[in-house]
C-alpha positions as CSV (number, residue, x, y, z in Angstrom):
1,X,133.5,20.0,260.9
2,X,132.9,23.5,261.3
3,X,133.4,25.6,264.4
4,X,129.7,25.8,265.6
5,X,129.4,22.2,265.4
6,X,132.4,21.6,267.6
7,X,131.1,24.2,270.1
8,X,127.6,22.5,270.3
9,X,129.3,19.1,270.6
10,X,131.6,20.4,273.5
11,X,128.9,22.4,275.3
12,X,126.4,19.4,275.1
13,X,128.2,16.3,275.5
14,X,130.2,17.0,278.8
15,X,127.3,18.6,281.0
16,X,124.5,16.0,279.6
17,X,126.9,13.3,280.4
18,X,127.7,14.4,283.7
19,X,124.3,15.4,284.8
20,X,122.8,12.0,283.4
21,X,125.3,10.2,285.4
22,X,124.4,12.0,288.5
23,X,120.7,11.9,287.9
24,X,121.3,8.1,287.6
25,X,123.0,7.9,291.0
26,X,120.1,9.8,292.5
27,X,122.6,12.9,293.5
28,X,120.1,15.4,292.0
29,X,119.9,18.4,294.8
30,X,123.1,17.1,296.8
31,X,125.9,19.4,297.2
32,X,128.4,17.4,294.7
33,X,125.4,18.1,292.1
34,X,125.1,21.8,292.7
35,X,129.2,21.7,292.5
36,X,129.1,20.1,289.2
37,X,126.3,22.3,288.0
38,X,128.0,25.5,288.8
39,X,131.2,24.1,287.0
40,X,129.3,23.2,283.8
41,X,128.2,26.9,283.5
42,X,131.8,27.3,282.2
43,X,131.7,24.8,279.7
44,X,130.0,27.0,277.2
45,X,133.3,29.5,277.4
46,X,135.5,26.4,277.2
47,X,133.6,25.2,274.0
48,X,134.1,28.7,272.6
49,X,137.8,29.0,273.2
50,X,138.3,25.6,271.7
51,X,136.0,26.4,268.8
52,X,137.5,29.8,268.3
53,X,141.2,28.4,267.7
54,X,139.8,26.3,265.1
55,X,138.6,29.5,263.3
56,X,142.0,30.8,263.6
57,X,141.6,32.8,266.8
58,X,138.4,34.8,265.8
59,X,137.8,36.8,268.9
60,X,134.7,36.8,270.9
61,X,132.2,39.3,269.6
62,X,132.1,41.3,272.9
63,X,134.7,42.6,274.9
64,X,135.9,40.9,278.0
65,X,136.8,44.5,279.5
66,X,133.6,46.0,281.5
67,X,133.5,49.1,279.4
68,X,131.4,50.8,282.3
69,X,132.1,54.4,281.3
70,X,129.2,55.4,279.1
71,X,127.1,52.2,279.9
72,X,126.4,52.7,283.6
73,X,122.5,53.1,282.8
74,X,122.8,49.5,281.3
75,X,124.7,47.9,284.0
76,X,121.9,49.2,286.2
77,X,119.3,47.7,284.2
78,X,121.3,44.4,284.1
79,X,121.7,44.6,288.0
80,X,118.3,45.5,289.0
81,X,115.8,44.7,286.2
82,X,115.3,40.9,287.2
83,X,114.0,42.0,290.6
84,X,110.9,43.7,289.4
85,X,110.5,41.0,286.5
86,X,110.5,38.3,289.1
87,X,108.3,40.2,291.4
88,X,105.9,41.3,289.0
89,X,105.8,38.1,287.4
90,X,105.0,36.1,290.3
91,X,102.3,38.9,291.4
92,X,100.5,38.4,287.9
93,X,100.9,34.7,288.3
94,X,99.1,34.8,291.7
95,X,96.4,37.5,290.6
96,X,95.3,34.7,287.8
97,X,95.5,31.8,290.2
98,X,95.0,33.2,293.5
99,X,94.0,29.8,294.9
100,X,97.6,28.9,294.4
101,X,98.7,31.7,297.0
102,X,99.7,30.7,300.5
103,X,101.8,32.4,303.3
104,X,102.0,29.0,305.2
105,X,105.7,28.4,304.5
106,X,106.7,31.8,305.8
107,X,105.3,30.9,309.3
108,X,107.7,27.9,309.4
109,X,110.7,29.9,308.5
110,X,111.5,31.9,311.9
111,X,112.3,35.0,310.3
112,X,114.4,37.5,312.4
113,X,112.0,40.4,311.0
114,X,108.2,40.9,310.3
115,X,106.8,38.8,307.7
116,X,105.8,41.7,305.3
117,X,109.5,42.5,305.0
118,X,110.3,39.4,303.4
119,X,109.7,40.7,299.8
120,X,112.0,43.6,300.3
121,X,114.5,41.6,301.9
122,X,114.7,39.1,299.0
123,X,115.1,42.1,296.6
124,X,118.0,43.6,298.8
125,X,119.7,40.0,298.9
126,X,119.7,39.8,295.2
127,X,121.9,42.8,294.9
128,X,125.0,41.3,296.3
129,X,124.0,37.7,295.3
130,X,123.9,38.9,291.5
131,X,127.7,39.9,291.7
132,X,128.7,36.4,292.9
133,X,126.5,34.6,290.4
134,X,127.6,36.8,287.6
135,X,130.9,34.9,287.9
136,X,129.5,31.8,287.0
137,X,127.1,33.4,284.3
138,X,129.9,34.6,282.8
139,X,130.8,31.3,281.3
140,X,127.6,30.8,279.9
141,X,127.3,34.2,278.4
142,X,130.9,33.8,276.7
143,X,129.5,30.9,275.1
144,X,125.9,31.8,274.2
145,X,126.4,35.3,273.3
146,X,129.9,35.8,272.9
147,X,130.4,32.7,270.3
148,X,127.2,31.3,269.1
149,X,124.7,34.0,268.7
150,X,127.1,36.2,266.6
151,X,128.1,33.5,264.1
152,X,124.4,32.0,263.8
153,X,123.6,35.8,263.3
154,X,126.3,36.1,260.4
155,X,124.6,33.0,258.8
156,X,120.9,33.6,259.3
157,X,120.2,37.1,260.5
158,X,119.6,38.5,263.9
159,X,116.0,37.4,264.4
160,X,116.4,33.8,263.7
161,X,120.0,33.7,265.2
162,X,118.0,35.0,268.6
163,X,115.5,32.5,268.4
164,X,117.9,29.6,267.5
165,X,120.4,30.5,270.3
166,X,117.4,30.8,272.8
167,X,116.1,27.2,271.9
168,X,119.4,25.6,271.9
169,X,120.4,27.5,275.4
170,X,117.0,26.1,276.6
171,X,117.6,22.4,275.4
172,X,121.0,22.3,277.0
173,X,119.1,22.6,280.4
174,X,117.3,19.6,279.5
175,X,119.0,16.9,281.9
176,X,118.5,19.1,285.1
177,X,114.9,19.9,284.0
178,X,114.1,16.3,283.7
179,X,115.4,15.7,287.2
180,X,112.9,18.3,288.5
181,X,114.8,21.6,288.5
182,X,112.7,24.7,287.5
183,X,109.3,22.8,287.1
184,X,109.3,19.7,289.2
185,X,108.3,16.2,287.9
186,X,104.6,15.8,288.4
187,X,103.1,18.0,285.7
188,X,101.1,17.5,282.4
189,X,103.1,16.4,279.4
190,X,106.4,15.8,281.3
191,X,109.0,16.3,280.3
192,X,108.3,17.8,277.1
193,X,106.1,20.7,278.2
194,X,108.8,21.5,280.8
195,X,111.5,21.5,278.2
196,X,109.3,23.8,276.0
197,X,108.7,26.3,278.8
198,X,112.5,26.6,279.5
199,X,113.2,27.2,275.9
200,X,110.7,30.0,276.0
201,X,112.3,31.4,279.1
202,X,115.8,31.1,277.5
203,X,114.4,32.9,274.2
204,X,113.0,35.7,276.0
205,X,116.4,35.8,278.6
206,X,118.4,35.5,275.3
207,X,116.8,38.5,274.0
208,X,117.5,40.8,277.2
209,X,121.2,39.4,277.3
210,X,121.8,40.0,273.6
211,X,120.4,43.6,274.0
212,X,122.7,44.4,276.8
213,X,125.6,42.8,274.8
214,X,124.9,45.0,271.9
215,X,124.1,48.0,273.8
216,X,127.5,47.9,275.6
217,X,129.8,46.1,273.3
218,X,130.8,44.0,276.6
219,X,130.0,40.6,277.9
220,X,129.9,41.5,281.3
221,X,126.3,43.3,281.7
222,X,124.6,40.2,280.0
223,X,126.4,38.2,282.7
224,X,125.5,40.6,285.4
225,X,121.7,40.1,284.2
226,X,122.0,36.4,283.9
227,X,123.3,36.5,287.7
228,X,120.9,38.6,288.7
229,X,118.3,36.2,287.4
230,X,119.9,33.2,289.1
231,X,119.6,35.0,292.4
232,X,115.9,36.0,292.3
233,X,114.3,33.7,289.8
234,X,112.6,31.4,292.4
235,X,111.4,34.0,294.9
236,X,107.8,33.7,294.1
237,X,107.9,29.9,295.0
238,X,108.0,30.7,298.5
239,X,104.3,31.7,298.3
240,X,103.2,28.9,296.0
241,X,100.9,26.2,297.5
242,X,102.7,22.8,297.6
243,X,102.0,20.5,294.7
244,X,100.7,23.3,292.4
245,X,102.2,23.0,288.7
246,X,105.0,25.5,287.9
247,X,105.0,25.5,284.0
248,X,103.1,28.9,284.1
249,X,104.9,30.3,287.3
250,X,105.5,31.6,289.6
251,X,109.3,31.4,289.1
252,X,110.7,33.2,286.3
253,X,111.2,30.2,284.3
254,X,107.5,30.1,284.1
255,X,105.7,31.2,280.9
256,X,103.5,33.9,282.6
257,X,106.7,35.9,284.1
258,X,108.5,34.9,280.8
259,X,105.6,36.9,278.9
260,X,105.7,39.8,281.3
261,X,109.8,39.9,280.9
262,X,109.3,40.3,277.2
263,X,106.9,43.2,277.3
264,X,109.2,45.0,279.8
265,X,112.1,44.2,277.1
266,X,110.1,45.9,274.5
267,X,109.3,49.0,276.7
268,X,113.1,49.3,277.6
269,X,114.1,49.2,273.9
270,X,111.5,51.7,272.8
271,X,112.7,54.4,275.4
272,X,116.3,53.6,275.3
273,X,116.6,52.2,271.6
274,X,119.6,49.8,270.3
275,X,122.6,51.5,270.3
276,X,124.5,49.3,268.1
């Protein structure tokens, strides 16, 4: 059994079993569920460590050192870029579906500042929150980008490896998505359209993460980007009319924000190029 197969087995079996058991017990959304989910984000790193030993100790494709010198712009992109992706993605969604926009939830929040400051406040909160989330996202990035992507790239080339890694990463989220995470439970084609939308989101996000890893040679910038996404991804949901479908948006996992994210990545690559 090769190292990739071992990696996939370890990465999937333990999280799938944990989430499925907790879903069956009706624990979705509880504090224990969130704690287990946070721990499961490190399972890809554990799987990578086990599988690497089977290969004779082959190192992670990217350095565990931050390598900040010469890469400050890449770190800034990783840290900040999810904010405009989330905000602009939500804006585009509501421009296309204005009937789904509401501020009724904001009125019930009892904000200590004017309502119009909510969006900039969410952006500001994301900056420190991204650093905390990065510590959990690092476990996933060490597995998906540090282990799986480079080995698939060696076998099938860069483009196919990026696509395959994104799809596998998206499927890894299946149990929590089936429980209602990201898209809820009441949408056409449940759960298959939600699984497909998650794969699209993970393909695009994986492109960003691979670009940042390749550009810097370090696993930390994609972890920071991933952590920043986790901090701001659902910001647009505050303005969504309750009961609206979420496959297309406004959260970053929706298809419309994912399409915008891809366009912004293409723009960044054309401006900066690929350094590795």
